[in-house]
N, C-alpha and C positions, 0 to 999 in steps of 0.2 A: 666659240662659246667660252665664257669665263670659267676658270677652275679656282675655287677657293675652298680651303679646309679639306682638300682632297676630294672635292665633289664637283661634278659638272652640272650646270643648271641651264636649261633652255626654257625660256618663258614666253608666253603668248603665242605659241605655235598654232597657226590655223590648221585645223584638220578637216573642216567642211565649210561649205557655203550654201546658202538657201535664200530664196526670196521669202517674203513674209507669207506664212501659212503654207509653205511648200516643203516637201521632203528634202532632206539634206543630200548634197552630192559631195564626194571627196574633193578637197581643195587641191588644185594642181599648182605647185610652186614652180616658178621659173627663176633660176639663178640662186644666189646666196640668200639664206633666210636670216633675218635679223631677229635673234631670239634673246635679246638683252633686256626687254621691257615687258612688264606684265600686260596681259591683254585685257579687253573690256569685259565688263559684267553685263548680263542681260538687264534691260530697263526693269525697275522693280520699285515697290513701295518700301518704306522703312520696316525693319524686322520687328516683330512683336516681342522678341527675346533680347532686344538690344540692351536693356537694363541689366540682364544677367550675363551676357557674353560679350557685349560691345559690338561695334559695327564690323560686319564681314566684307564690306565693300569700300572701306576707307582707302582713299588714294586711287581708286579705280575710275575709269571713264565708263560710260554706259553706251551700249550699241546693240541693236537687234542682231547684228552679225557677231555673235558672242561665242561661236563654236571654236574655242581655243583650248589648248592644254599646255601644261608645264611639266617638264621632266627634271627630276633630281636623281643623279646616279653617281656612284663611286667612280673616280677617274681611273681610266685604264682597265676597267673591268671587262669581263666577257662571260656570257652564260649565266648571268645572275637571275634569280626569280624576279618577277615583275609584279608590282602592286598598283592597281588602277583605282584611284580615289574618286568617289562621287559625293559631292557636298550635300548637306541638308538645307532646310529652309522652307519646308512645307510646299515645295514646288513653285514658290513665288518669290523667294529671296535667296541671296547667297551667290558665291562665285568660287570656282576652283582656283582662281588667281589670288585669292585672299592671302595676306600674310599670316593669317591664323592657321593656314595649312602648310606652313613651311616644313618640308619633309626632310630637312638636313639630318636630324638625329635618327629618324627612321631609316633613311638611306644608308647611314653609317653602320647599320646592322647587316649590311651586305645585300641590299635589295635595290632595284630600280623603281622609283615611285613616279607615277604619272597622275596628275591632278586635272580633272576634266571639268570644263564649264559647258553648259547646255542651255537651251531656251527654256524659259520659265513662264508660268501663268498663261495668259491669253496667247502669248507668242509661241509657247511650246505645246499647249494642250487644248486650244480651242477647237482646232480641226485635227482629228486623229491624235495619235501619241507622238507628236513631232519631237518633243524633248527626248523621248525614249529612242527614237530613230537617230537623233544626234549622238546619244550615248553608244549605240551600236556602231555608228560610223567611227567614233573615237576608238572603240575596241579594234576595229579593222585597221585603223592607223597604227595602233600598237602592234598588231600582228605583222604589218608590212614594214615597220620602221624601227622597232625597238632594239633590234640587234645592233644598230649603229650607236646605241647608248650603252651597250654591254648587257642588254637584257635578253632573256630566253623567251621567245614567243610561244614556246611549248610549255611554259610554266608561268601562267598568269593568274593572279588572284584579283578579283573584283571586290572592293570593299567600300562601305559608305556608312553614313550615320543619319538617322532620322529619315527624311525624304530620300536621302542618298542611299540608305539601306533598303528602303522600299523600292527604289529604282533597281538596285541589285537583285532583289527578289523578282521583279518583273523581267529583268534581263536573264535570270536563270531559266525562266519559263519560256522565253521567246528566242533565245540564242540557239540557232540550229547549225551554227558554223564552228562550234567548239572554240569560241574566241577566248574563253577563260576556263579554268580548271578547278579553282577553289573560290569560295566566297565567304566574306565576313560581314555579317549584318549587325550593326551597332544601333540599338534602340530603334529598330524598325517598328513603326506604328501599325503592326499587322492587324490589330483590333479594329482599325478603321475600315477594313475591307469587308463591308457588309454586303449581303446579297442584293441590297437595293442600290448599291453605288452606281451601277450603269445607268439606271433610270434617273437618279438624282443628277449625275454628271451631264446626261443628255439635256435635262431641263436647264441646268446652269448654262451650258453652251448655247442653247437656243435663246436665252435671255440676253445675250451679249451681241449687240449689233455693231460690228466694226468690219472694215475691209482693208485691203492692201494699201489704201491711200489715207487712212485715218491717222492723224498725227499721234506720235507716241504718247504724249501726255493725255490725250483723249482716250487712247486704248487703256492706259492705266486707270483713268477715271471710271471707264465702263467696267473694268475688272473689279474695282473697289465697290462700285454700286451693286454689282451682281453678288458679291460676297455678302454685303449687308442684307440684301434681299433674300438670298438663297441659303446663306450660312446656317440659319437655325435648323434647316433640314439635315445638314451634315453634322451638327453639334453632338447629337446623341452617340455618334460613332467616332467622335474625335476630330472631325474636321477634314482638312486637306481636300478641298473641292476640286483641285486641279490635278489630283493623282491620276496616273494612267489607268485606263480600264482594260482589263484582260478578258478576252472572249471566253477562253477555256483555261482551266488550271489542271494540267496533267503533270504530276510530280515524277512519274516513273522515268521518263526519258531524261529529264534534267538530273534526277538523283543518281542516275548511273554514271554521269560524267563530271559532277561537281561535288567536291567535299565542302562541308558547311560548318562554320562556326557562327553561332547566333546568340545574342545576349542583350543586356540592358543595364541601366544604372538602378540602384536601389530605390531611388525616388524620382524616376523618370517623369511621373505625372505631376510633380509638384508645381511647375509653372502654369499649369492649365486649370487649376481649381483655386478658389479663394481661401480655403481653410485647410490646415494641416490634417485634420481628421479624415479628409478625403484623398490624401496623397496615395495611400496604399491601394485603395480601390481602383483609382484611375491608372496607376502604374500596372496593376495586375490586368485590368481589362484591355488596355490599349497596347501594352508592351510585353509584359512578362508571360502572360498566358499564351499569346501568339508565338513567342519564341520557343516555349516548351513544346507546344503543339506542332510547330513546324519541324523541330528537331525529331520529334516522335514520328511524324508522318514521313519525313525524309528517310529515316531509317527503315520504316515499314515498306517504303517504296523501293528499297534496295540500295540506298545510299549510305553515306557515313556522315554523322553529325555530332557536334558537341555544343554545349551551352556555357555561358559565363554570366556572372553577376558582379558588377562593379559597385563596391560599397563605400569607397573612400569619400569623405566629406570634410572640409575644414571645420575647425571649431567655430561655433556660432554662425555657421553657414545659413543664409536666409532661406534656402530652399533644399537643404540637405544634399544628398548625392543626386543632384537634379539632372535633367536632360542636358546633354553636352558636357557633363563633368569629366568624362574620360578623355576628351579631346586635348586638353593641355598636357596629358600624359603621353599621348601618341605623337603630337607635333611639338614644335619648338615652343616652350612655355612663354617665351618673350612676347609672342604674338597674342597672348592672353592676359598680359599684365593689365591690371585694372578691371578685369571682368568681375562684375558684381557677385557672381556665384562663388568666387574664391574668397570673398570676405577679407581681401588684403593679404592672403597667405600664398605661399609658394606650393606648387604640387610636390608631393613627396618624391624625391629624386630616385630613390631605390625602387619604389613601386613603378615609376615611369619607365625605368630601365627594364623592369620585368614585363610591362605591357608591350613595349616596343620589341623586345626579344621574342616574346610569345607570338605576336602578330607576324613578325618576320620569319620565325621558325615554322609557323603554320604555312606561310607562303612558300617556304622552301621545301618542306617535307610533309605537309598535310597532317593527318591525324597522328602519324608516328612522332611528331614533334610535341604533342600535347601530353602533359603529365596525367591528365584524367579527361573524361568526357563531360564532366561538370566542374567548371572552374569558378573560384571566388577570388576577387581582387580587393584588398583593403578592407577596412571596417572591423 
């Protein structure tokens, strides 16, 4: 594996394999792994947020067999805390192999970072929660292999943004193997989890007629048609028709084993409504209220939780401190050059250092590393 800037990077490492619409199985390697190239992204449509953030799959190939991960770790380290990243994209777009999630600066804070790709849309959520099963399989890979990269399998933090944060929420409630010990939820759209979601998702799945032999382009066309037809039913609760459905939500067991940091950006809802006067309401209903309530309920269930609010926005930003705005502060900002949301400006370097050190500190020492249980960044 190449070592540059004091870091080891392993890219495109396959952690699972699966036939279409089948549960994943751990991938069994034979011989030396070539981990020098980025792996494929799941087949997907263009992102609805591309104008704000740019493409998250530029330079990547597409393949249904997209269960790959990348590792970035300080060279020669041992026993470091591990941070496992799950990307966003409304469960239909994105990839953990994206250059936007270059974790070099975060890993330089003394952590091992694993970025996970998983099945999306129809491929991941038409039959059961296969994408969620992919994510659990990736966490098992981390448990079994991360020591080889200098990571401590007994000190793992799962973190994600948007649908990735929603995934971490689902993982918190479904992991019965103690695969991770802390969680960071960034802009999780918890307000989309309405009581009617299971019924709506069942109807969506029933409306899509594809099988194991349907060509990929036809699968994506069927997915798009279903979203057009069924999307209005999801719109009042914020969308995400392909989010995993959880049968039961029991916080007590999860709260006892996972420390939680959950938050949002000040204008998370701005990309999803046409006028500025509605930004605050959508941000509150879909992102902020759910974050506060989850932290409250987590604590009431016997766990430990803290919240944050990210307020930084560039001058003349078209969407304020919008959805995804904290990501160039956490990952290498070069991957975000030209993103419309930055309005041609660079992320504040001092604030970026604070964000990375706070996230890494929480991964290392949990609540003891946080200066308060309610954090404000920028603004």
